[in-house]
KOLZANU-705259 format. One record per residue (C-alpha): x negated, z, y negated; residue in one letter; residue number from 1. Coordinates in nm, 3 decimals, padded with zeros to 5 digits. Last residue first. Example, Ala and Ser with C-alpha at 12.3 -4.5 7.8 and 13.67 -1.06 7.14 Angstrom:
2
<atom xx="-01.367" zz="00.714" yy="00.106" aa="s" i="2"/>
<atom xx="-01.230" zz="00.780" yy="00.450" aa="a" i="1"/>
//
This chain:
332
<atom xx="-00.932" zz="02.080" yy="-01.853" aa="x" i="332"/>
<atom xx="-01.251" zz="02.010" yy="-01.659" aa="x" i="331"/>
<atom xx="-01.079" zz="01.763" yy="-01.428" aa="x" i="330"/>
<atom xx="-01.179" zz="01.954" yy="-01.116" aa="x" i="329"/>
<atom xx="-01.095" zz="02.293" yy="-01.262" aa="x" i="328"/>
<atom xx="-00.747" zz="02.183" yy="-01.373" aa="x" i="327"/>
<atom xx="-00.689" zz="02.008" yy="-01.042" aa="x" i="326"/>
<atom xx="-00.768" zz="02.327" yy="-00.851" aa="x" i="325"/>
<atom xx="-00.527" zz="02.528" yy="-01.068" aa="x" i="324"/>
<atom xx="-00.248" zz="02.278" yy="-01.010" aa="x" i="323"/>
<atom xx="-00.315" zz="02.264" yy="-00.636" aa="x" i="322"/>
<atom xx="-00.295" zz="02.642" yy="-00.596" aa="x" i="321"/>
<atom xx="00.022" zz="02.659" yy="-00.806" aa="x" i="320"/>
<atom xx="00.181" zz="02.381" yy="-00.601" aa="x" i="319"/>
<atom xx="00.123" zz="02.556" yy="-00.270" aa="x" i="318"/>
<atom xx="-00.143" zz="02.548" yy="00.001" aa="x" i="317"/>
<atom xx="00.000" zz="02.725" yy="00.306" aa="x" i="316"/>
<atom xx="-00.162" zz="03.032" yy="00.464" aa="x" i="315"/>
<atom xx="-00.136" zz="03.246" yy="00.153" aa="x" i="314"/>
<atom xx="-00.348" zz="03.555" yy="00.080" aa="x" i="313"/>
<atom xx="-00.382" zz="03.459" yy="-00.287" aa="x" i="312"/>
<atom xx="-00.760" zz="03.447" yy="-00.252" aa="x" i="311"/>
<atom xx="-00.704" zz="03.224" yy="00.050" aa="x" i="310"/>
<atom xx="-00.470" zz="03.000" yy="-00.152" aa="x" i="309"/>
<atom xx="-00.740" zz="02.959" yy="-00.417" aa="x" i="308"/>
<atom xx="-00.990" zz="02.869" yy="-00.144" aa="x" i="307"/>
<atom xx="-00.760" zz="02.605" yy="00.005" aa="x" i="306"/>
<atom xx="-00.700" zz="02.465" yy="-00.346" aa="x" i="305"/>
<atom xx="-01.076" zz="02.416" yy="-00.381" aa="x" i="304"/>
<atom xx="-01.092" zz="02.236" yy="-00.048" aa="x" i="303"/>
<atom xx="-00.803" zz="02.010" yy="-00.150" aa="x" i="302"/>
<atom xx="-00.963" zz="01.936" yy="-00.486" aa="x" i="301"/>
<atom xx="-01.290" zz="01.854" yy="-00.307" aa="x" i="300"/>
<atom xx="-01.111" zz="01.605" yy="-00.085" aa="x" i="299"/>
<atom xx="-00.970" zz="01.420" yy="-00.384" aa="x" i="298"/>
<atom xx="-01.311" zz="01.403" yy="-00.554" aa="x" i="297"/>
<atom xx="-01.479" zz="01.277" yy="-00.236" aa="x" i="296"/>
<atom xx="-01.215" zz="01.004" yy="-00.193" aa="x" i="295"/>
<atom xx="-01.276" zz="00.903" yy="-00.553" aa="x" i="294"/>
<atom xx="-01.022" zz="01.007" yy="-00.812" aa="x" i="293"/>
<atom xx="-00.860" zz="00.773" yy="-01.062" aa="x" i="292"/>
<atom xx="-00.736" zz="01.075" yy="-01.262" aa="x" i="291"/>
<atom xx="-00.380" zz="00.940" yy="-01.282" aa="x" i="290"/>
<atom xx="-00.379" zz="00.778" yy="-00.937" aa="x" i="289"/>
<atom xx="-00.506" zz="01.081" yy="-00.747" aa="x" i="288"/>
<atom xx="-00.294" zz="01.316" yy="-00.959" aa="x" i="287"/>
<atom xx="00.023" zz="01.124" yy="-00.874" aa="x" i="286"/>
<atom xx="-00.059" zz="01.131" yy="-00.504" aa="x" i="285"/>
<atom xx="-00.142" zz="01.499" yy="-00.537" aa="x" i="284"/>
<atom xx="00.205" zz="01.580" yy="-00.670" aa="x" i="283"/>
<atom xx="00.374" zz="01.375" yy="-00.398" aa="x" i="282"/>
<atom xx="00.185" zz="01.570" yy="-00.130" aa="x" i="281"/>
<atom xx="00.274" zz="01.904" yy="-00.289" aa="x" i="280"/>
<atom xx="00.639" zz="01.803" yy="-00.320" aa="x" i="279"/>
<atom xx="00.673" zz="01.727" yy="00.050" aa="x" i="278"/>
<atom xx="00.383" zz="01.834" yy="00.266" aa="x" i="277"/>
<atom xx="00.011" zz="01.899" yy="00.232" aa="x" i="276"/>
<atom xx="-00.238" zz="01.978" yy="00.509" aa="x" i="275"/>
<atom xx="-00.556" zz="02.159" yy="00.406" aa="x" i="274"/>
<atom xx="-00.679" zz="02.317" yy="00.732" aa="x" i="273"/>
<atom xx="-00.586" zz="02.069" yy="01.006" aa="x" i="272"/>
<atom xx="-00.550" zz="01.749" yy="00.805" aa="x" i="271"/>
<atom xx="-00.862" zz="01.845" yy="00.611" aa="x" i="270"/>
<atom xx="-01.102" zz="01.896" yy="00.900" aa="x" i="269"/>
<atom xx="-01.197" zz="01.531" yy="00.956" aa="x" i="268"/>
<atom xx="-01.274" zz="01.496" yy="00.583" aa="x" i="267"/>
<atom xx="-01.544" zz="01.766" yy="00.620" aa="x" i="266"/>
<atom xx="-01.498" zz="02.129" yy="00.518" aa="x" i="265"/>
<atom xx="-01.819" zz="02.297" yy="00.401" aa="x" i="264"/>
<atom xx="-01.673" zz="02.411" yy="00.067" aa="x" i="263"/>
<atom xx="-01.410" zz="02.605" yy="00.263" aa="x" i="262"/>
<atom xx="-01.639" zz="02.852" yy="00.437" aa="x" i="261"/>
<atom xx="-01.818" zz="02.913" yy="00.769" aa="x" i="260"/>
<atom xx="-01.844" zz="02.588" yy="00.964" aa="x" i="259"/>
<atom xx="-02.153" zz="02.549" yy="01.184" aa="x" i="258"/>
<atom xx="-01.954" zz="02.532" yy="01.506" aa="x" i="257"/>
<atom xx="-01.579" zz="02.547" yy="01.446" aa="x" i="256"/>
<atom xx="-01.416" zz="02.804" yy="01.677" aa="x" i="255"/>
<atom xx="-01.449" zz="03.093" yy="01.430" aa="x" i="254"/>
<atom xx="-01.334" zz="02.874" yy="01.142" aa="x" i="253"/>
<atom xx="-01.013" zz="03.055" yy="01.055" aa="x" i="252"/>
<atom xx="-01.154" zz="03.402" yy="01.123" aa="x" i="251"/>
<atom xx="-01.457" zz="03.349" yy="00.901" aa="x" i="250"/>
<atom xx="-01.237" zz="03.182" yy="00.639" aa="x" i="249"/>
<atom xx="-01.003" zz="03.482" yy="00.620" aa="x" i="248"/>
<atom xx="-01.307" zz="03.713" yy="00.601" aa="x" i="247"/>
<atom xx="-01.441" zz="03.507" yy="00.309" aa="x" i="246"/>
<atom xx="-01.113" zz="03.558" yy="00.122" aa="x" i="245"/>
<atom xx="-01.129" zz="03.933" yy="00.183" aa="x" i="244"/>
<atom xx="-01.495" zz="03.942" yy="00.078" aa="x" i="243"/>
<atom xx="-01.416" zz="03.761" yy="-00.246" aa="x" i="242"/>
<atom xx="-01.139" zz="04.009" yy="-00.320" aa="x" i="241"/>
<atom xx="-01.382" zz="04.298" yy="-00.264" aa="x" i="240"/>
<atom xx="-01.642" zz="04.122" yy="-00.478" aa="x" i="239"/>
<atom xx="-01.401" zz="04.118" yy="-00.773" aa="x" i="238"/>
<atom xx="-01.360" zz="04.495" yy="-00.758" aa="x" i="237"/>
<atom xx="-01.737" zz="04.545" yy="-00.721" aa="x" i="236"/>
<atom xx="-01.807" zz="04.311" yy="-01.013" aa="x" i="235"/>
<atom xx="-01.611" zz="04.545" yy="-01.238" aa="x" i="234"/>
<atom xx="-01.296" zz="04.458" yy="-01.429" aa="x" i="233"/>
<atom xx="-01.332" zz="04.508" yy="-01.804" aa="x" i="232"/>
<atom xx="-01.250" zz="04.842" yy="-01.963" aa="x" i="231"/>
<atom xx="-01.030" zz="04.817" yy="-02.276" aa="x" i="230"/>
<atom xx="-01.245" zz="04.883" yy="-02.580" aa="x" i="229"/>
<atom xx="-01.185" zz="04.537" yy="-02.731" aa="x" i="228"/>
<atom xx="-01.435" zz="04.488" yy="-03.012" aa="x" i="227"/>
<atom xx="-01.604" zz="04.183" yy="-02.860" aa="x" i="226"/>
<atom xx="-01.273" zz="04.037" yy="-02.742" aa="x" i="225"/>
<atom xx="-01.113" zz="04.080" yy="-03.084" aa="x" i="224"/>
<atom xx="-01.413" zz="03.921" yy="-03.256" aa="x" i="223"/>
<atom xx="-01.385" zz="03.593" yy="-03.065" aa="x" i="222"/>
<atom xx="-01.605" zz="03.477" yy="-02.779" aa="x" i="221"/>
<atom xx="-01.701" zz="03.110" yy="-02.810" aa="x" i="220"/>
<atom xx="-01.527" zz="02.895" yy="-02.553" aa="x" i="219"/>
<atom xx="-01.639" zz="02.855" yy="-02.191" aa="x" i="218"/>
<atom xx="-01.483" zz="02.535" yy="-02.056" aa="x" i="217"/>
<atom xx="-01.487" zz="02.511" yy="-01.677" aa="x" i="216"/>
<atom xx="-01.587" zz="02.246" yy="-01.429" aa="x" i="215"/>
<atom xx="-01.538" zz="02.352" yy="-01.066" aa="x" i="214"/>
<atom xx="-01.604" zz="02.134" yy="-00.762" aa="x" i="213"/>
<atom xx="-01.945" zz="01.993" yy="-00.855" aa="x" i="212"/>
<atom xx="-02.045" zz="01.717" yy="-00.612" aa="x" i="211"/>
<atom xx="-01.875" zz="01.447" yy="-00.820" aa="x" i="210"/>
<atom xx="-02.094" zz="01.544" yy="-01.114" aa="x" i="209"/>
<atom xx="-02.399" zz="01.444" yy="-00.911" aa="x" i="208"/>
<atom xx="-02.249" zz="01.107" yy="-00.812" aa="x" i="207"/>
<atom xx="-02.130" zz="01.047" yy="-01.171" aa="x" i="206"/>
<atom xx="-02.472" zz="01.097" yy="-01.323" aa="x" i="205"/>
<atom xx="-02.548" zz="01.371" yy="-01.575" aa="x" i="204"/>
<atom xx="-02.745" zz="01.222" yy="-01.865" aa="x" i="203"/>
<atom xx="-02.424" zz="01.049" yy="-01.973" aa="x" i="202"/>
<atom xx="-02.299" zz="01.365" yy="-02.146" aa="x" i="201"/>
<atom xx="-02.588" zz="01.348" yy="-02.392" aa="x" i="200"/>
<atom xx="-02.562" zz="00.972" yy="-02.436" aa="x" i="199"/>
<atom xx="-02.191" zz="01.001" yy="-02.515" aa="x" i="198"/>
<atom xx="-02.247" zz="01.282" yy="-02.766" aa="x" i="197"/>
<atom xx="-02.529" zz="01.089" yy="-02.936" aa="x" i="196"/>
<atom xx="-02.309" zz="00.779" yy="-02.957" aa="x" i="195"/>
<atom xx="-02.025" zz="00.978" yy="-03.116" aa="x" i="194"/>
<atom xx="-02.267" zz="01.110" yy="-03.380" aa="x" i="193"/>
<atom xx="-02.381" zz="01.472" yy="-03.370" aa="x" i="192"/>
<atom xx="-02.375" zz="01.726" yy="-03.654" aa="x" i="191"/>
<atom xx="-02.080" zz="01.927" yy="-03.520" aa="x" i="190"/>
<atom xx="-01.934" zz="02.164" yy="-03.778" aa="x" i="189"/>
<atom xx="-01.889" zz="02.523" yy="-03.666" aa="x" i="188"/>
<atom xx="-01.599" zz="02.767" yy="-03.627" aa="x" i="187"/>
<atom xx="-01.343" zz="02.537" yy="-03.461" aa="x" i="186"/>
<atom xx="-01.597" zz="02.433" yy="-03.192" aa="x" i="185"/>
<atom xx="-01.501" zz="02.087" yy="-03.061" aa="x" i="184"/>
<atom xx="-01.860" zz="01.961" yy="-03.071" aa="x" i="183"/>
<atom xx="-02.079" zz="02.261" yy="-03.153" aa="x" i="182"/>
<atom xx="-02.381" zz="02.244" yy="-02.925" aa="x" i="181"/>
<atom xx="-02.619" zz="02.039" yy="-03.140" aa="x" i="180"/>
<atom xx="-02.684" zz="01.800" yy="-02.851" aa="x" i="179"/>
<atom xx="-02.317" zz="01.792" yy="-02.739" aa="x" i="178"/>
<atom xx="-02.070" zz="01.996" yy="-02.529" aa="x" i="177"/>
<atom xx="-02.345" zz="02.243" yy="-02.438" aa="x" i="176"/>
<atom xx="-02.440" zz="02.275" yy="-02.076" aa="x" i="175"/>
<atom xx="-02.431" zz="02.514" yy="-01.783" aa="x" i="174"/>
<atom xx="-02.501" zz="02.491" yy="-01.413" aa="x" i="173"/>
<atom xx="-02.424" zz="02.713" yy="-01.115" aa="x" i="172"/>
<atom xx="-02.525" zz="02.551" yy="-00.786" aa="x" i="171"/>
<atom xx="-02.455" zz="02.776" yy="-00.488" aa="x" i="170"/>
<atom xx="-02.721" zz="02.740" yy="-00.221" aa="x" i="169"/>
<atom xx="-02.772" zz="02.614" yy="00.133" aa="x" i="168"/>
<atom xx="-03.121" zz="02.465" yy="00.114" aa="x" i="167"/>
<atom xx="-03.290" zz="02.479" yy="00.453" aa="x" i="166"/>
<atom xx="-03.639" zz="02.325" yy="00.478" aa="x" i="165"/>
<atom xx="-03.722" zz="02.018" yy="00.685" aa="x" i="164"/>
<atom xx="-04.077" zz="01.901" yy="00.749" aa="x" i="163"/>
<atom xx="-04.213" zz="01.552" yy="00.793" aa="x" i="162"/>
<atom xx="-04.527" zz="01.402" yy="00.943" aa="x" i="161"/>
<atom xx="-04.896" zz="01.350" yy="00.869" aa="x" i="160"/>
<atom xx="-04.825" zz="01.070" yy="00.626" aa="x" i="159"/>
<atom xx="-04.581" zz="01.297" yy="00.439" aa="x" i="158"/>
<atom xx="-04.205" zz="01.338" yy="00.443" aa="x" i="157"/>
<atom xx="-04.011" zz="01.627" yy="00.290" aa="x" i="156"/>
<atom xx="-03.664" zz="01.684" yy="00.434" aa="x" i="155"/>
<atom xx="-03.407" zz="01.889" yy="00.243" aa="x" i="154"/>
<atom xx="-03.123" zz="02.099" yy="00.378" aa="x" i="153"/>
<atom xx="-02.765" zz="02.191" yy="00.298" aa="x" i="152"/>
<atom xx="-02.655" zz="01.829" yy="00.355" aa="x" i="151"/>
<atom xx="-02.453" zz="01.738" yy="00.045" aa="x" i="150"/>
<atom xx="-02.604" zz="01.969" yy="-00.215" aa="x" i="149"/>
<atom xx="-02.946" zz="01.931" yy="-00.053" aa="x" i="148"/>
<atom xx="-02.922" zz="01.550" yy="-00.072" aa="x" i="147"/>
<atom xx="-02.781" zz="01.526" yy="-00.427" aa="x" i="146"/>
<atom xx="-03.030" zz="01.760" yy="-00.590" aa="x" i="145"/>
<atom xx="-03.293" zz="01.484" yy="-00.603" aa="x" i="144"/>
<atom xx="-03.081" zz="01.321" yy="-00.876" aa="x" i="143"/>
<atom xx="-03.123" zz="01.614" yy="-01.112" aa="x" i="142"/>
<atom xx="-03.503" zz="01.610" yy="-01.107" aa="x" i="141"/>
<atom xx="-03.493" zz="01.230" yy="-01.145" aa="x" i="140"/>
<atom xx="-03.287" zz="01.262" yy="-01.463" aa="x" i="139"/>
<atom xx="-03.531" zz="01.512" yy="-01.609" aa="x" i="138"/>
<atom xx="-03.350" zz="01.830" yy="-01.708" aa="x" i="137"/>
<atom xx="-03.210" zz="01.859" yy="-02.062" aa="x" i="136"/>
<atom xx="-02.862" zz="01.753" yy="-01.948" aa="x" i="135"/>
<atom xx="-02.828" zz="02.078" yy="-01.745" aa="x" i="134"/>
<atom xx="-02.888" zz="02.324" yy="-02.029" aa="x" i="133"/>
<atom xx="-02.923" zz="02.612" yy="-01.780" aa="x" i="132"/>
<atom xx="-02.964" zz="02.523" yy="-01.413" aa="x" i="131"/>
<atom xx="-02.886" zz="02.827" yy="-01.200" aa="x" i="130"/>
<atom xx="-02.961" zz="02.799" yy="-00.827" aa="x" i="129"/>
<atom xx="-02.781" zz="03.085" yy="-00.652" aa="x" i="128"/>
<atom xx="-02.827" zz="03.244" yy="-00.311" aa="x" i="127"/>
<atom xx="-02.821" zz="03.165" yy="00.061" aa="x" i="126"/>
<atom xx="-03.124" zz="02.938" yy="00.001" aa="x" i="125"/>
<atom xx="-03.236" zz="02.956" yy="-00.366" aa="x" i="124"/>
<atom xx="-03.603" zz="02.932" yy="-00.263" aa="x" i="123"/>
<atom xx="-03.495" zz="02.622" yy="-00.072" aa="x" i="122"/>
<atom xx="-03.352" zz="02.439" yy="-00.375" aa="x" i="121"/>
<atom xx="-03.641" zz="02.571" yy="-00.587" aa="x" i="120"/>
<atom xx="-03.903" zz="02.402" yy="-00.371" aa="x" i="119"/>
<atom xx="-04.035" zz="02.501" yy="-00.028" aa="x" i="118"/>
<atom xx="-04.397" zz="02.417" yy="00.049" aa="x" i="117"/>
<atom xx="-04.544" zz="02.097" yy="00.185" aa="x" i="116"/>
<atom xx="-04.922" zz="02.098" yy="00.244" aa="x" i="115"/>
<atom xx="-05.023" zz="01.810" yy="00.020" aa="x" i="114"/>
<atom xx="-04.735" zz="01.908" yy="-00.208" aa="x" i="113"/>
<atom xx="-04.362" zz="01.918" yy="-00.152" aa="x" i="112"/>
<atom xx="-04.048" zz="02.099" yy="-00.261" aa="x" i="111"/>
<atom xx="-03.717" zz="01.972" yy="-00.401" aa="x" i="110"/>
<atom xx="-03.718" zz="02.128" yy="-00.746" aa="x" i="109"/>
<atom xx="-04.095" zz="02.157" yy="-00.783" aa="x" i="108"/>
<atom xx="-04.135" zz="01.795" yy="-00.672" aa="x" i="107"/>
<atom xx="-03.867" zz="01.680" yy="-00.920" aa="x" i="106"/>
<atom xx="-04.064" zz="01.842" yy="-01.204" aa="x" i="105"/>
<atom xx="-03.947" zz="02.144" yy="-01.404" aa="x" i="104"/>
<atom xx="-03.913" zz="02.098" yy="-01.782" aa="x" i="103"/>
<atom xx="-03.555" zz="02.231" yy="-01.769" aa="x" i="102"/>
<atom xx="-03.684" zz="02.577" yy="-01.681" aa="x" i="101"/>
<atom xx="-03.605" zz="02.706" yy="-01.330" aa="x" i="100"/>
<atom xx="-03.338" zz="02.975" yy="-01.275" aa="x" i="99"/>
<atom xx="-03.346" zz="03.098" yy="-00.917" aa="x" i="98"/>
<atom xx="-03.126" zz="03.387" yy="-00.804" aa="x" i="97"/>
<atom xx="-03.200" zz="03.484" yy="-00.445" aa="x" i="96"/>
<atom xx="-02.944" zz="03.692" yy="-00.252" aa="x" i="95"/>
<atom xx="-03.065" zz="04.046" yy="-00.207" aa="x" i="94"/>
<atom xx="-03.243" zz="04.231" yy="00.074" aa="x" i="93"/>
<atom xx="-03.547" zz="04.012" yy="00.127" aa="x" i="92"/>
<atom xx="-03.776" zz="04.172" yy="00.383" aa="x" i="91"/>
<atom xx="-04.123" zz="04.327" yy="00.384" aa="x" i="90"/>
<atom xx="-04.155" zz="04.302" yy="00.008" aa="x" i="89"/>
<atom xx="-04.312" zz="04.068" yy="-00.249" aa="x" i="88"/>
<atom xx="-04.275" zz="03.744" yy="-00.054" aa="x" i="87"/>
<atom xx="-04.369" zz="03.452" yy="-00.279" aa="x" i="86"/>
<atom xx="-04.627" zz="03.274" yy="-00.066" aa="x" i="85"/>
<atom xx="-04.392" zz="02.978" yy="-00.012" aa="x" i="84"/>
<atom xx="-04.402" zz="03.027" yy="00.366" aa="x" i="83"/>
<atom xx="-04.325" zz="03.398" yy="00.319" aa="x" i="82"/>
<atom xx="-04.044" zz="03.318" yy="00.079" aa="x" i="81"/>
<atom xx="-03.885" zz="03.088" yy="00.335" aa="x" i="80"/>
<atom xx="-03.924" zz="03.338" yy="00.620" aa="x" i="79"/>
<atom xx="-03.769" zz="03.616" yy="00.412" aa="x" i="78"/>
<atom xx="-03.469" zz="03.397" yy="00.336" aa="x" i="77"/>
<atom xx="-03.408" zz="03.352" yy="00.710" aa="x" i="76"/>
<atom xx="-03.448" zz="03.725" yy="00.778" aa="x" i="75"/>
<atom xx="-03.202" zz="03.818" yy="00.505" aa="x" i="74"/>
<atom xx="-02.950" zz="03.564" yy="00.634" aa="x" i="73"/>
<atom xx="-02.968" zz="03.705" yy="00.986" aa="x" i="72"/>
<atom xx="-02.926" zz="04.060" yy="00.854" aa="x" i="71"/>
<atom xx="-02.616" zz="03.962" yy="00.661" aa="x" i="70"/>
<atom xx="-02.649" zz="03.950" yy="00.285" aa="x" i="69"/>
<atom xx="-02.387" zz="04.118" yy="00.070" aa="x" i="68"/>
<atom xx="-02.090" zz="03.906" yy="-00.036" aa="x" i="67"/>
<atom xx="-02.117" zz="03.744" yy="-00.379" aa="x" i="66"/>
<atom xx="-01.969" zz="03.921" yy="-00.682" aa="x" i="65"/>
<atom xx="-02.300" zz="04.057" yy="-00.818" aa="x" i="64"/>
<atom xx="-02.470" zz="03.719" yy="-00.770" aa="x" i="63"/>
<atom xx="-02.252" zz="03.575" yy="-01.052" aa="x" i="62"/>
<atom xx="-02.371" zz="03.819" yy="-01.319" aa="x" i="61"/>
<atom xx="-02.662" zz="03.593" yy="-01.416" aa="x" i="60"/>
<atom xx="-02.428" zz="03.294" yy="-01.439" aa="x" i="59"/>
<atom xx="-02.182" zz="03.481" yy="-01.660" aa="x" i="58"/>
<atom xx="-02.464" zz="03.595" yy="-01.890" aa="x" i="57"/>
<atom xx="-02.596" zz="03.239" yy="-01.914" aa="x" i="56"/>
<atom xx="-02.256" zz="03.100" yy="-02.011" aa="x" i="55"/>
<atom xx="-02.181" zz="03.376" yy="-02.262" aa="x" i="54"/>
<atom xx="-02.047" zz="03.180" yy="-02.561" aa="x" i="53"/>
<atom xx="-02.377" zz="03.209" yy="-02.746" aa="x" i="52"/>
<atom xx="-02.438" zz="02.836" yy="-02.773" aa="x" i="51"/>
<atom xx="-02.119" zz="02.629" yy="-02.740" aa="x" i="50"/>
<atom xx="-01.943" zz="02.567" yy="-02.409" aa="x" i="49"/>
<atom xx="-01.958" zz="02.392" yy="-02.074" aa="x" i="48"/>
<atom xx="-01.978" zz="02.568" yy="-01.737" aa="x" i="47"/>
<atom xx="-02.048" zz="02.365" yy="-01.422" aa="x" i="46"/>
<atom xx="-01.975" zz="02.529" yy="-01.087" aa="x" i="45"/>
<atom xx="-02.048" zz="02.461" yy="-00.718" aa="x" i="44"/>
<atom xx="-01.812" zz="02.600" yy="-00.453" aa="x" i="43"/>
<atom xx="-01.897" zz="02.862" yy="-00.191" aa="x" i="42"/>
<atom xx="-01.529" zz="02.938" yy="-00.116" aa="x" i="41"/>
<atom xx="-01.491" zz="03.295" yy="-00.243" aa="x" i="40"/>
<atom xx="-01.788" zz="03.281" yy="-00.481" aa="x" i="39"/>
<atom xx="-01.657" zz="02.968" yy="-00.655" aa="x" i="38"/>
<atom xx="-01.309" zz="03.119" yy="-00.678" aa="x" i="37"/>
<atom xx="-01.453" zz="03.432" yy="-00.842" aa="x" i="36"/>
<atom xx="-01.659" zz="03.209" yy="-01.072" aa="x" i="35"/>
<atom xx="-01.344" zz="03.032" yy="-01.190" aa="x" i="34"/>
<atom xx="-01.165" zz="03.363" yy="-01.252" aa="x" i="33"/>
<atom xx="-01.460" zz="03.489" yy="-01.456" aa="x" i="32"/>
<atom xx="-01.454" zz="03.169" yy="-01.662" aa="x" i="31"/>
<atom xx="-01.082" zz="03.208" yy="-01.731" aa="x" i="30"/>
<atom xx="-01.120" zz="03.575" yy="-01.826" aa="x" i="29"/>
<atom xx="-01.392" zz="03.502" yy="-02.081" aa="x" i="28"/>
<atom xx="-01.331" zz="03.833" yy="-02.260" aa="x" i="27"/>
<atom xx="-01.598" zz="04.099" yy="-02.275" aa="x" i="26"/>
<atom xx="-01.887" zz="04.070" yy="-02.029" aa="x" i="25"/>
<atom xx="-02.041" zz="04.403" yy="-01.924" aa="x" i="24"/>
<atom xx="-01.769" zz="04.460" yy="-01.661" aa="x" i="23"/>
<atom xx="-01.893" zz="04.142" yy="-01.490" aa="x" i="22"/>
<atom xx="-02.210" zz="04.326" yy="-01.395" aa="x" i="21"/>
<atom xx="-02.570" zz="04.227" yy="-01.468" aa="x" i="20"/>
<atom xx="-02.907" zz="04.330" yy="-01.328" aa="x" i="19"/>
<atom xx="-02.770" zz="04.387" yy="-00.980" aa="x" i="18"/>
<atom xx="-02.920" zz="04.656" yy="-00.760" aa="x" i="17"/>
<atom xx="-02.778" zz="04.642" yy="-00.409" aa="x" i="16"/>
<atom xx="-02.739" zz="04.976" yy="-00.232" aa="x" i="15"/>
<atom xx="-02.358" zz="04.963" yy="-00.243" aa="x" i="14"/>
<atom xx="-02.361" zz="04.629" yy="-00.061" aa="x" i="13"/>
<atom xx="-02.526" zz="04.784" yy="00.245" aa="x" i="12"/>
<atom xx="-02.663" zz="04.496" yy="00.451" aa="x" i="11"/>
<atom xx="-02.406" zz="04.308" yy="00.652" aa="x" i="10"/>
<atom xx="-02.405" zz="04.287" yy="01.033" aa="x" i="9"/>
<atom xx="-02.107" zz="04.501" yy="01.128" aa="x" i="8"/>
<atom xx="-01.921" zz="04.406" yy="00.809" aa="x" i="7"/>
<atom xx="-01.913" zz="04.037" yy="00.916" aa="x" i="6"/>
<atom xx="-01.855" zz="03.820" yy="00.609" aa="x" i="5"/>
<atom xx="-02.068" zz="03.515" yy="00.663" aa="x" i="4"/>
<atom xx="-02.229" zz="03.373" yy="00.350" aa="x" i="3"/>
<atom xx="-02.316" zz="03.039" yy="00.510" aa="x" i="2"/>
<atom xx="-02.475" zz="02.862" yy="00.214" aa="x" i="1"/>
//
């Protein structure tokens, strides 16, 4: 999802009408921080927490901290919606937010039909695909996400030929910790057996989970947070930091064709843009062995740490950036 931050070509962010603002969400500072990092580097997110903790509200507010569309992006989204027969205006001016129900079929997710049309992954192009109650989706519907998440496009083949649709989107997913939703909740008793909890978590395959950079716990909101009258930070303030981090990436990758933000970094780029030295390198060696990371998992931690350093305005990736990235990656 090449959200390119070029103020000369961006649509007016002040004219955007967002349904939800981060200032409306009390508490959940850790989750807001995780979503800010996701927006800054175009990383995918999985939020886990009990019912009513605010996962859906956070996801719906997420578009309000993304950079405004560029004109080129708006035109590309408009073409997709026109092909799908879903264009309601002359041009799309806001990033798409798609939230399909968990009963959706794999074909509707990926696209297809006798005369192939874009699916949800393409309708979310340059925007957000929100999958609420992730384990409730059909296993096949989740597995077809792997190609668009990895390649940023999806190819639909038919006897008459094949067609490729773009699908550069931010995946924001949420799930309960167990079928009843209250495993680990100090205020409710969990009614699930250990086997039920394992089967529930096992509905999300390792390869799909490996493509999600940030995994965050969203605990139930306590009374003090709900009654706190202190103003919460607005989406506009967060978006300004996101734009600054995106601008750093735009300048950094200006000579790299097709590379716009940290989540796109390939292994061949990491020595140049995510180099570690001394204590940081030793720290990550220990983490690699302790968490038994795959090569993809290790690389995604480095890319996430690069984004955190960009938000911090630092050229070098430090220990604090790595520690925070590891915490998100391990879901702790």
